[in-house]
VEXPANU-298426 format. One record per residue (C-alpha): x, y, z; residue in one letter. Coordinates in steps of 0.25 Angstrom, whole numbers, plus 5000, padded with zeros to 4 digits. Each point is the difference from the previous one (the first is absolute). Layout:
<pts>
XYZA;...
</pts>
This chain:
<pts>
492150334874X;501249995010X;500349854998X;500250044985X;501050115003X;500749905009X;500149904989X;500650114991X;501150045010X;500449855001X;500049994985X;500950124999X;501049955010X;500149874993X;500350064987X;501050115003X;501349944997X;500750014991X;499650144998X;499750054986X;500750124995X;498950024989X;499050114999X;498949915005X;500749985013X;499550145005X;498850024991X;499249875000X;499049965010X;500150135007X;498550005004X;500349875007X;501250055006X;499250125006X;499149905006X;501149925007X;500650135005X;498850045006X;500049875008X;501550035004X;500349874994X;500750034986X;501349944996X;501050105007X;500950024988X;498850044991X;500050145007X;501450034995X;500250074987X;500249934986X;501550035001X;500249955014X;499249874996X;500949984988X;501250025008X;499549905011X;499749904990X;501450014995X;500749985013X;499149895006X;500449914989X;501049925007X;500549934987X;500850134997X;500949985012X;501249905000X;500249905012X;501250085004X;499250135001X;498949935009X;501049935008X;500750145003X;498650075003X;499850035015X;498850104998X;498749994993X;498850094997X;498749945002X;498750064994X;498649995007X;499150065011X;500549925012X;501250065007X;501149894999X;501250095002X;500550145000X;499150104993X;500750064987X;499850144996X;499550044986X;499149884998X;498849965009X;500049865004X;501549974997X;500749945011X;501549975003X;500249865004X;501449935004X;500349864996X;501349944995X;500149934986X;499149884997X;499550005014X;499550144999X;499349964986X;499349885007X;499550095012X;499550104990X;499349894991X;499449955013X;499450145003X;499550014986X;499349865001X;499450045013X;499450124994X;500850105008X;500650074988X;499750014985X;501450004995X;501450025003X;501450024994X;501550005005X;500750135002X;501249984991X;501250095001X;500250064986X;501150094994X;499350124994X;500750074988X;499950154996X;499050034990X;500450004986X;500150144995X;500550034986X;501250094998X;499450094989X;500550145003X;498650074998X;499349905009X;500050105011X;499150094991X;499049884998X;499150035012X;498949914994X;500949885003X;500750045013X;499350125007X;500950055011X;499450145000X;501150044991X;499150104993X;499250045011X;499049894998X;499549905011X;501049895003X;499549874995X;499050054990X;500649914989X;499749874995X;500849935011X;500949924990X;501349985007X;499649875007X;499549944987X;501350034993X;500749915010X;499449884993X;499450054987X;500450114989X;499149954988X;500949914994X;499449914989X;498750094999X;499850094987X;499350135001X;499450064987X;500050155000X;498950054991X;500350144998X;500650104990X;501349934998X;501149955008X;501550045000X;500549865001X;501550044998X;499950085013X;501249945009X;499049995012X;499049924992X;500749914990X;500649905010X;498749915000X;499350064988X;499349894991X;500350054985X;499349884995X;498750035007X;499850154996X;499350074989X;499650144994X;498649994996X;500050144994X;501149974990X;499849855000X;501449965003X;500849945011X;500650125005X;499250085010X;501150115001X;499250135003X;500050144994X;500850105008X;498850065006X;499349875003X;500749975014X;498749955007X;500349854998X;501450015003X;499750065014X;498949905003X;500949894997X;501150055009X;499050015011X;499649854998X;501349944998X;501250094998X;501349915002X;500450015015X;501349985007X;500850044988X;500650135006X;499250074990X;498850105001X;498849945006X;499349875003X;498749954996X;499049935009X;500449874994X;501550024997X;500249874993X;498749984992X;500050004985X;499550114992X;499350014986X;499650134994X;498750004992X;499850134993X;498650044998X;499650135004X;501050094993X;499049994988X;498549994999X;499549875005X;498949914994X;499249885006X;500949914992X;501350075004X;499650005014X;499649855000X;501349964993X;500850075010X;499349945012X;500049864994X;501550014996X;500849885005X;499049975011X;500749875003X;501350075003X;499650135005X;499549995015X;499550145003X;499550114990X;500250145007X;499150104994X;500250155004X;499050054990X;498550014997X;498950094995X;500050155003X;499850045015X;499350134997X;498749955008X;499250004987X;500549874994X;499449865000X;500949914993X;500449855000X;500649894992X;499449964987X;499549854998X;501449964995X;500750065011X;499049945010X;500249874994X;501550015001X;500050045014X;499049885004X;500949914992X;501250055009X;499249965012X;499649874996X;501149954991X;501350085003X;501149955008X;499649864997X;498650025005X;500450075013X;499650134993X;500950134997X;500050115011X;499550134994X;500250135008X;499450134996X;500150145004X;498750045007X;500150144994X;500550145004X;498750084998X;499650045014X;500150154997X;498949984989X;499249915010X;500349884991X;499749865006X;500849884997X;498749924996X;499950094988X;501249934995X;499549874994X;501549945000X;500350035014X;498649955005X;500149864994X;500149895010X;501249944992X;500850135003X;500650055013X;499650155001X;501150075008X;499950145006X;501050095005X;500450065014X;501050105004X;501349985009X;499150035012X;499049894996X;498950094996X;499250014987X;500850074989X;499450124995X;499749944986X;499649855005X;498549984996X;499249915009X;499249884996X;499349875005X;500949934990X;501350045006X;500749885007X;501350065006X;500850125001X;501550034998X;500950125003X;500250104989X;500250154999X;499250115008X;500350115010X;501250044992X;500749875000X;500149914988X;500649874996X;501449974996X;500249914988X;500649974987X;499950104988X;500449994985X;501550004999X;500650134995X;499350134997X;498649944998X;499049975010X;499650085012X;501550045003X;501349994994X;500749915010X;499449874998X;499150005013X;498850095004X;499550035014X;498750064994X;499249874997X;498749985006X;498549984999X;499349865000X;501049984989X;501149985010X;499149935011X;499649894990X;501449954995X;500450005015X;498949905003X;500449924988X;501449995006X;499449955013X;499249904993X;501249954993X;500649975014X;498749935003X;500149914988X;501549975003X;499549955014X;498949924994X;499949984985X;498849925001X;499150125004X;498950034990X;499550144997X;498949995010X;501049955011X;500850124998X;498850095002X;499649925012X;501450025006X;500050154997X;498750015007X;500549925012X;501350075002X;499950144996X;500050105012X;499150115004X;500650134998X;499550145004X;499249935011X;499250135004X;499450014986X;498549995000X;500049924987X;500449875008X;498849905002X;500049865005X;499249914990X;499149885003X;501249905001X;500850095009X;501050064989X;500350155002X;499850074986X;500050144995X;499550074987X;501350085001X;501049895003X;499449864997X;500549915010X;501250085003X;501450034997X;500749874994X;500949945010X;501149924992X;500549925012X;498749965005X;499549964986X;501349924998X;499849935013X;498649964997X;500349954986X;501149915005X;499049905007X;498750054993X;498949904998X;499450024986X;498650055000X;498949924995X;499550004986X;499350124996X;498550004998X;499050114995X;498650035002X;499150104993X;498750075004X;499750024986X;499750144994X;498850055008X;499150094992X;499750135007X;499550114991X;499950095012X;500250155000X;501050065009X;499450125006X;500850134998X;500750055013X;498949935009X;501049995012X;499849855001X;500449884991X;499249914992X;500349855005X;500049884991X;500249865007X;500349864996X;500149885008X;501249904999X;499849865004X;501349944996X;501049985012X;501350064996X;501350065007X;500150124992X;501250064993X;499650104989X;498650064997X;499650054986X;498950104999X;499450024986X;499150124998X;499250064988X;499650145005X;499550114991X;500350145005X;500350134994X;501150045011X;500649875005X;500950085009X;498850035009X;499849865004X;500549935013X;500049854998X;500249905012X;499949855001X;499749945014X;500249865003X;499249915009X;501150025011X;499750154999X;501350044993X;499950114991X;500850024987X;500050144994X;500049984985X;499750154996X;500050135007X;499450144996X;501150074991X;500150094988X;499749914988X;499050054991X;500049884991X;498849914998X;499749865005X;500649885007X;499749924988X;500349855002X;501150045010X;500749905009X;500450055014X;500849915009X;500349985015X;500949935009X;499450055013X;499249885002X;501249905000X;499849885009X;498550045003X;498849904999X;499350024986X;498649965004X;499050105003X;499550134995X;500950094992X;499550144998X;500450104989X;499750155005X;500050114989X;499850145004X;500050134991X;500750115008X;499950114989X;498950084994X;499450014987X;500449864994X;499249885001X;500249854996X;499649865003X;500649865003X;499649914989X;500649885005X;501149955009X;500749875005X;501049935009X;501149904997X;500649955012X;501449935000X;500649915011X;500149865006X;498949915004X;499550015014X;499349885007X;498850035008X;499349935012X;498550014999X;499749935013X;501250065008X;500649875004X;501450044996X;499949914988X;499950074986X;498849954992X;501049954990X;500749915010X;498749955006X;499549964987X;501349954993X;500949965011X;499249965013X;498649974994X;499350085011X;498850094999X;500550144996X;498750055006X;500049935013X;501150035010X;499849865007X;499849904989X;499949885009X;499350075011X;500949955011X;500150145006X;501350044993X;500250094988X;500649944988X;501250095000X;500349975014X;499949854997X;500950014988X;501150105006X;499949985015X;499449875005X;500449934987X;498749925001X;499149964988X;499150114997X;499049904994X;500049905011X;499450045014X;500949895007X;501350004993X;500749905009X;498849915001X;500049995016X;498550025001X;500250155004X;499750124991X;501250084996X;499450135006X;499749935013X;501449955001X;500650134998X;498950095007X;499649925012X;500650035014X;500949884999X;500450024985X;500649884993X;500849984987X;499049994989X;501149934991X;500349905011X;499049905003X;500749975013X;500550145005X;500749955013X;500549874993X;499549915011X;499449904990X;498650055002X;499450094989X;499550135005X;498649974997X;500149875008X;500650075012X;498950115000X;498849924996X;500349865007X;501149995010X;499850145006X;501550025000X;500850134997X;500350004985X;501250095003X;500649925011X;500749874998X;499749955014X;498750055005X;500149935014X;501550035001X;500449865004X;501150004989X;499349924990X;499450064987X;498550004999X;500149914988X;500949905006X;499149995012X;498849984991X;500549924989X;501249925007X;499949995015X;498550015001X;500250095012X;499150125003X;500650124994X;499250095010X;500649925013X;501450005004X;500149865007X;499049914994X;500449885009X;500150075013X;501349955004X;500550145003X;500950004987X;499550084988X;499749934987X;501250074994X;500949965011X;499649864999X;500150004984X;501250094998X;500849985012X;499749875007X;499549924988X;498949955009X;498549984996X;499250125003X;498849925001X;500549905011X;500450045014X;501649995003X;500449935013X;501450015009X;500549855002X;501150025011X;499350115007X;501250094999X;499150124996X;500349984985X;499249944989X;500549884993X;500350084987X;500950105007X;500749915010X;501349934994X;499849895009X;498649995005X;500449875008X;501150075009X;499550115009X;501450055002X;500150034985X;499150114996X;500150144994X;500750095011X;500749895008X;501450025004X;501049954989X;501149905004X;501349974994X;499649864995X;499750014985X;498550015003X;499050114997X;499550015014X;499250144997X;499449954987X;500550124992X;500649924989X;501450015006X;500849925009X;501050055011X;499850144995X;500250065014X;501549954999X;500450074988X;500450125008X;500549945013X;501549965002X;500249935013X;501649984998X;500250144995X;500749964988X;499250094991X;499349874994X;498549995002X;499649885008X;499149964989X;501150004990X;501049935009X;498949895002X;499449994986X;501150054990X;501449995006X;499849885010X;500950075010X;499850015015X;499050115004X;500650005014X;501550004996X;500650124992X;501249914995X;499449874996X;501349934995X;500950065011X;501150064990X;499950145007X;499250064989X;498650035002X;498949944992X;499650124993X;501450054997X;500349864993X;498750014992X;500050154996X;501450055001X;501049884998X;498949914992X;500549885007X;499249885006X;499650045015X;499849855002X;501549974996X;501250055008X;501050094991X;501549995000X;501350084999X;500949904994X;501350084999X;499850065014X;500250144995X;498750055008X;499250014988X;498849894997X;500149934987X;498950084994X;500750145002X;501549954996X;500349994986X;501049895002X;499749935013X;501249914998X;501150115001X;500150085012X;500750114993X;498850034991X;498850065008X;499350145000X;501050055010X;501249984992X;500750124992X;500049994985X;501249974992X;500550024986X;499949854997X;498849974991X;499249945012X;498850065008X;500850005014X;498950075008X;498749934994X;499350124995X;499949944986X;501050104994X;501549964996X;501150105003X;499050115002X;501050085009X;500950024988X;498950054990X;500450155003X;501549995005X;501250034991X;501249955009X;501150034990X;499450134996X;500149964985X;498650054996X;499449865000X;499249945011X;500649885008X;498849914997X;500150044985X;501549974999X;499849865008X;498849954993X;499950064986X;501450054996X;501049905007X;500950125003X;500650015014X;499150095009X;501150035009X;501050044989X;499750134992X;500949954988X;499849864998X;500849984987X;501150105005X;500050094988X;499950135008X;498550014996X;498949985011X;499049894998X;498950105000X;500750094990X;500249894991X;498649955001X;499350144999X;501050094993X;500949934991X;499149884998X;501249915001X;500149865007X;500450025014X;500649865000X;501050034988X;501150115000X;499850114991X;501450054995X;500750114992X;500849914990X;500750124992X;500350085013X;499450124994X;499250035013X;498749954994X;499449865004X;499549914989X;498650045001X;500450154998X;501049984989X;499549984986X;501449924997X;500749955013X;501249954992X;500550144995X;500550105009X;499850114990X;498549975000X;499250055012X;498950105003X;501150115003X;500749994987X;500050104988X;499449944987X;501049984989X;499949974985X;500249855001X;498749934998X;499849975015X;499150065011X;501150065008X;499150075010X;499049895002X;498850094996X;499449904990X;500550084988X;501349974992X;500950124995X;498950105004X;500450155001X;501449964993X;500550114990X;500449914989X;500650114991X;501150025010X;500549864997X;500150024985X;501350054993X;499850064986X;501049974990X;500450104994X;499850095013X;499850124991X;498549984996X;499950114990X;500749954987X;500350064986X;500349904989X;500350004985X;498949924995X;500749944989X;501449975006X;499849985015X;499349885007X;499150025012X;500649925012X;499250005013X;500049915012X;499549985015X;500949955011X;499549975014X;500650045014X;499549875006X;500649875005X;500049884992X;499049935010X;499150124999X;500049994985X;499749865000X;498850025010X;499450114992X;499849944986X;500250134992X;499450044987X;500450114991X;499350074988X;500650104991X;499050104995X;500150114990X;498950105000X;499049895003X;500649894991X;500649885006X;501549984995X;500649895008X;500049925014X;501549985002X;500850075011X;500750084988X;499450074988X;500950014988X;499450074987X;501050014988X;500250134992X;498950034989X;500149984986X;499250114994X;500249944986X;499349875003X;499250045012X;498749915001X;499650025014X;499050115003X;500950065011X;501250004991X;499250064989X;499550115010X;501550035004X;500550004986X;498950094995X;500750115008X;501250084996X;500850055013X;499649985014X;498749935004X;499449955013X;500049985012X;499649865001X;499749935013X;500749865002X;499549945013X;500449875007X;498849955009X;500649915010X;499049925008X;500149895011X;498549964999X;499650085012X;500550144996X;500850074989X;500950114997X;500350084987X;501450054995X;499850094988X;501150064990X;499750124991X;500649984986X;500250104989X;500449964986X;500850084990X;499849974985X;500850054988X;499649984985X;501150044990X;499450074987X;499849924988X;501050024988X;499350054988X;500549954986X;500950104993X;501350004992X;501149915003X;500950125003X;499050055010X;500049875007X;501449995001X;500250145005X;499049975011X;500749875004X;501350075001X;499450115009X;499449905009X;501349925001X;500750125004X;499050035011X;500149865005X;501550015001X;499950135008X;499049945010X;500949885002X;501250095003X;499150075010X;499549885007X;501449945001X;500550135007X;498849995010X;499849855001X;500450005015X;499050105004X;498649965004X;498950054992X;499450135006X;498550034998X;499850154999X;498850075004X;499150044988X;499050114998X;499149894995X;500449895010X;500450055013X;500449915011X;498750005007X;499249994987X;499249885006X;499850055014X;498550024996X;499849874993X;499049925009X;500449885007X;499949864994X;498749935000X;499749905011X;500249874993X;499649915011X;498949944992X;501049934992X;500549925012X;
</pts>
């Protein structure tokens, strides 16, 4: 009935915000929504898509905005059917409303409270950033990620991933690639590889490295999660997700091996990506064994800490053989996500088989264009360059979906395996829109046997995942196996139908169909399941398959997602071939989904809520028979559905709401006049919606219960005053007639003096201190009049100032009363004087005893305010009379210098120059004591004429040029005199001493200042520290010093040896070096012989000595001459290196 529909609408209106982003927001209570929409009364935002509703729920949450953002907002978007502003494009019912900051927020909140709008949000200025796109060089070839039409495909036919990449890249999510091995050393796969989680179930070891010809798993892993933004190769859909290789299909598999693989590290691996399965030849029915099935069930119920592992599965590549994905018992499990493939144009790939079990599609090869991904390194694999551009099939589409799911799990790691499937159902997009395979199921979902719910949309899926409300707990119901034993006619042209009725109310997700069919050519059979909503799931179609039977086979369908489970389900089987017959032995359904509440009496309360929450009759729409449905009372009127008179006012709830004068069923006194609604309607006859039925200014309750006046008569006592006037205004008795005592036309209660006929409301006011016109004020007519024109009102002169209202200068001092009061602030009743007769009153003269001080006097530089402007010497603030760079006021007041003498201390420097430039005292003379042309503050020693900034530096231990450094730049060596001056010496080591000395070309004063030190060094050995170095001849017979021993070891000339005097003054040093050669001669030893031989030798030597002495005597006056020798030329030492720097001995 129409009232029930109205109740539903109000129910929805009261429960819309905050909007839920869960799947139930768009699928639950759809039947009720349709009813409300038929009445044009549904909640407006419910007509938006799931994505729009989710977005709206996010932006209307005001807690996500800062106070500063709200304060800066000037524009708002309001949502609702009522035009409250400028209509906005793109979204029906969206209005642009202007309002500043919190005032705007208050206005919009008021509109929402009044029911004009459903929701609103501020228009916040946002800085949008470019989409994150990895820098991998082959990314432009990966059209499945970003399709710009680069290969001739349709622009945008990709997984729409770049917006998702802005926030999520799979970090922290692990994808297990179950395949033929995994090249985990590949540089584009190893960054996020998880070596502790991989395994080779063919070799039973921890290394899944593939054989050179097993590149399938490496390619699939690259599609899912090749490392992105590493300037290398390709990028995966989840470029930061972890990878773990699980090698399985490079060898034969067993139920145990498969189960172990799918159970491997289920608490650490989040997604198992499977691009494998039974043969796609169209003649194979095969599925997991019991162990594998148990492992996959455990993945769903125990994996990821109970949230469930996500299992993706390739739907199959057998379209050429008319294979159907429902022939693959792995891909049609409800625990798996079956993935089919589309081309770069968004159309079915030539190999992609259909199936009612397929959940989503993803881009892969077809029409001559394939997928670019990783390949085994080196010469193995599909190519020899580490990457392949020939990958494809549902084998490529599946890891692509796995990568997208990794982004979803990073966005919301609380998603269960079923939540992931729900989000993919809600977010996938319709591709190939003209294809006839698309149908709308009973819940409004578009679904196709070719494409499932469409091509996966990464950005939409991630956006939904961020704020996803987890789905309710899964429930299951079974029809039980229905025994049929019914023949299937051979090519009869019509199907055999088998039906079962389901009574359990559910929101459906997945439907499993179990059949046992005996048939000699099962390829002849077309099998279709039809739901109570009319949606058909094609489970098998006629194709070339000569095998027998569908023996205990389980088909699966996702085409009934979100539908109501209750009603008749029909299995239709038709034999479309000849010569082969069979029968349906038995069949059954297992339905999976979530609980759906039902409403048996259509009162908008579910039966469960009626029995468990509100305790109403679930089979009686109006449990308390008050004329209102239970749901309306709960959700709209908020009345008690079990009490016909919720407010106890004597009126039935239905009567209160549905009568011509509807009252509030929750308020016993709707108009708050003190009388219950029932008393007003049934006893007093007053209006229960009007406070004052007779309009006399008194509430009905006040008249009945307090004043005993008639609530239906305006003037109970007939004195021409309404009851309200007497009670509320005049405070007289509304039951007693009121007289006028002085007969001036005014009642006693409104005449301020009812004994004087000259005093009454409206009489002329007089300046007398009385309220003549009874207006509560006295003399109010005189607060604007001014008889003496002194700008003071007569009222103020009479009452406030006490001045004469007829005389402008009351005290006769030639100053008007108003000037004294408001200009000079003097007493207008007392005459004001000019004591010093300088024409200025005392109050305007800063010294009324000195006629030379008044506002007309010129200012002097004397420290006195001469002109009474509260400033002293201000005329000299900016003047400089003596032009010395100092202001007169500053000189007089602060510095004590003469403001009229530029050089107060007479030292030739202006006062300003001394203050600001030389920083000297302008009151003290600054002199040049040594008359070297530099004043003391510029001269580092003003007592020496030889010390000044213009002097040259000397070696004397002083700073002669005043640059802060002593003896800097002085050539110390030029002041040293070597003795002997010849610094290349040849000595007889055994007979001649070495005598060396340093003299100084310096004054005695300089020598005393310098504090010299000398070190004598020979080839690095310190020999002495005196001014002179004296070494005696060497005694080679008794030599006991190493140097003497060294020289004595030679026979002939040896050297050179460097003798250096290191002269230092503590600030620098200079070196004098002599080069010395030694000559050594050793006479031969005399051997023992006869005495005659000895004497003969002695005589001979004696003769030689006599001859030599004679020669020396003849030539004794000639100096020795050193002659050049072939062995010792004069420049023999020109190539000897200079003496080492011995400065470190200082």
